[in-house]
C-alpha positions in Angstrom: 54.8 -44.2 -67.0 52.4 -46.7 -68.6 53.2 -49.3 -71.1 52.0 -48.6 -74.7 51.4 -51.5 -77.0 50.7 -51.3 -80.7 47.8 -53.2 -82.1 49.9 -55.9 -83.8 51.6 -56.7 -80.5 48.2 -57.0 -78.7 46.8 -59.2 -81.4 49.9 -61.5 -81.3 49.6 -61.6 -77.5 45.9 -62.6 -77.7 46.8 -65.3 -80.2 49.8 -66.8 -78.3 48.7 -70.0 -76.7 51.8 -69.9 -74.4 50.7 -66.7 -72.7 47.6 -65.8 -70.8 45.7 -63.3 -72.9 45.2 -59.8 -71.6 41.7 -58.5 -70.7 40.8 -55.8 -73.2 38.8 -53.0 -71.5 37.0 -50.7 -73.9 36.5 -47.3 -72.2 34.5 -45.7 -75.1 30.9 -44.7 -75.0 28.1 -47.1 -76.0 27.4 -45.2 -79.2 31.1 -45.7 -80.2 31.1 -49.4 -79.5 27.9 -49.7 -81.5 29.9 -48.7 -84.6 32.8 -51.0 -84.0 34.5 -53.0 -81.2 37.2 -55.5 -80.7 35.8 -59.0 -80.1 35.9 -60.0 -76.5 36.6 -56.6 -75.1 34.9 -55.7 -71.8 32.8 -52.6 -72.1 33.5 -50.1 -69.3 32.9 -46.5 -70.2 35.6 -44.1 -68.9 33.2 -42.2 -66.6 32.3 -45.5 -64.9 35.8 -46.9 -64.3 36.4 -45.5 -60.8 33.0 -46.7 -59.6 33.3 -50.2 -61.2 37.0 -50.8 -60.6 36.2 -53.8 -58.4 34.9 -55.6 -61.5 38.4 -55.7 -63.1 40.6 -58.7 -62.5 43.7 -57.7 -60.5 45.5 -61.0 -61.4 45.3 -60.4 -65.2 47.0 -57.9 -67.4 44.7 -55.3 -68.9 44.9 -53.5 -72.2 42.8 -50.3 -72.2 41.1 -49.3 -75.5 39.5 -46.1 -76.7 39.2 -44.6 -80.2 42.6 -43.0 -80.5 44.5 -43.9 -77.4 44.1 -40.7 -75.5 41.3 -41.6 -73.1 42.7 -45.1 -72.7 46.1 -43.7 -71.7 44.5 -41.7 -68.9 42.6 -44.7 -67.7 45.6 -47.0 -67.9 47.6 -44.5 -65.9 45.0 -44.3 -63.2 44.6 -48.1 -63.1 48.4 -48.4 -62.7 48.2 -46.1 -59.7 45.6 -48.4 -58.3 47.9 -51.4 -58.6 46.7 -52.9 -61.9 49.0 -54.1 -64.6 47.5 -51.9 -67.3 48.7 -51.1 -70.8 47.4 -48.6 -73.3 46.5 -49.7 -76.9 48.5 -47.2 -78.9 46.3 -45.6 -81.5 43.2 -47.1 -80.1 40.5 -49.0 -82.0 41.2 -46.8 -85.0 44.7 -48.2 -85.3 43.4 -51.7 -84.7 41.0 -51.3 -87.6 43.8 -50.0 -89.9 46.4 -52.7 -89.0 44.8 -55.8 -87.5 41.2 -55.9 -88.8 40.7 -53.8 -91.9 37.1 -55.1 -92.2 36.2 -53.2 -89.0 34.1 -50.1 -89.4 35.9 -46.8 -88.6 34.7 -43.4 -87.5 
C-alpha cells in the first residue's frame, strides 16, 4: 500500500526547513502542465516513467502528482515496487489548486 498525502501536508513538508523536501514528480501530459503546474515539480509523463526511472533520485522521497490522484497512485505504487519511497498526492493538482494555491488555474 502506498502512502497518500493531502496537499496541505505536502505544502507543509516542502516549507519545513528541518526536513529535506520531497521531489514532486508530475506524471501528467505536457498539455496538462501547460495549464497549471506546481512550482518545482519534475515533469515525467506517466508513459515515460518506466523508461526514465533512472533519472529519479533513490535517496529522496518522491511525491507523485497527476490531475486527480488516480494516475499518480498507480505510478507511486509501481515506484514503491522498484524500491523508491514514493507517496501519492491525494486529489492531485486539482486538490492542490483548491486548498494550497487558489490562484492556480484548474481544468
